[in-house]
C-alpha positions in Angstrom: 15.7 -66.6 52.8 14.8 -63.1 54.0 17.4 -60.6 55.1 15.2 -57.9 56.5 13.6 -58.6 59.8 9.8 -58.3 60.2 9.8 -55.5 62.8 11.2 -52.8 60.5 8.9 -53.8 57.7 5.9 -53.7 60.1 6.9 -50.2 61.1 7.0 -49.1 57.5 3.5 -50.4 56.9 2.3 -48.8 60.1 3.9 -45.5 59.1 1.9 -45.7 55.9 -1.2 -45.8 58.0 -2.1 -49.4 58.8 -3.4 -50.1 62.3 -2.5 -53.8 62.1 -0.2 -55.8 59.9 -0.4 -59.5 59.3 2.8 -61.5 59.3 2.0 -62.6 55.7 1.7 -59.0 54.6 5.1 -58.2 56.2 6.7 -61.2 54.6 5.3 -60.3 51.1 6.6 -56.7 51.4 10.0 -58.0 52.6 10.3 -60.3 49.5 9.4 -57.4 47.2 11.8 -55.0 48.8 14.7 -57.5 48.8 14.1 -58.3 45.2 14.0 -54.6 44.3 17.1 -54.1 46.4 19.0 -56.8 44.5 18.0 -55.3 41.1 19.3 -51.9 42.2 22.4 -53.3 43.7 23.3 -55.3 40.6 22.9 -52.3 38.4 24.9 -50.1 40.9 27.8 -52.6 40.8 27.9 -52.4 37.0 28.0 -48.6 37.2 30.8 -48.6 39.8 32.8 -51.1 37.6 32.2 -48.9 34.6 33.6 -46.0 36.5 36.7 -48.1 37.3 35.8 -48.5 41.0 35.3 -51.4 43.3 33.3 -49.4 45.8 29.6 -48.8 45.2 28.7 -45.3 46.1 25.4 -43.6 46.9 25.4 -42.0 43.5 25.6 -45.4 41.9 22.5 -46.5 43.9 20.6 -43.4 43.0 21.5 -43.7 39.3 20.6 -47.4 39.2 17.2 -46.6 40.7 16.5 -44.0 38.1 17.8 -46.3 35.3 15.4 -49.0 36.5 12.6 -46.5 36.2 11.3 -46.6 39.8 
């Protein structure tokens, strides 16, 4: 199940320079971005909990991204 609609993904690919974008390319990028987003979110939740918070903050997301090496 995808969460991100095709149109924003298509815009991202077009902004990168593509003239045309197939639906399969958009779906593939959607799956990759959602998977990466879940990985970052899970790590960010751990960081927030470690700090004694229930709220995930932008700093948690940024640190989680760095920790995952991307």
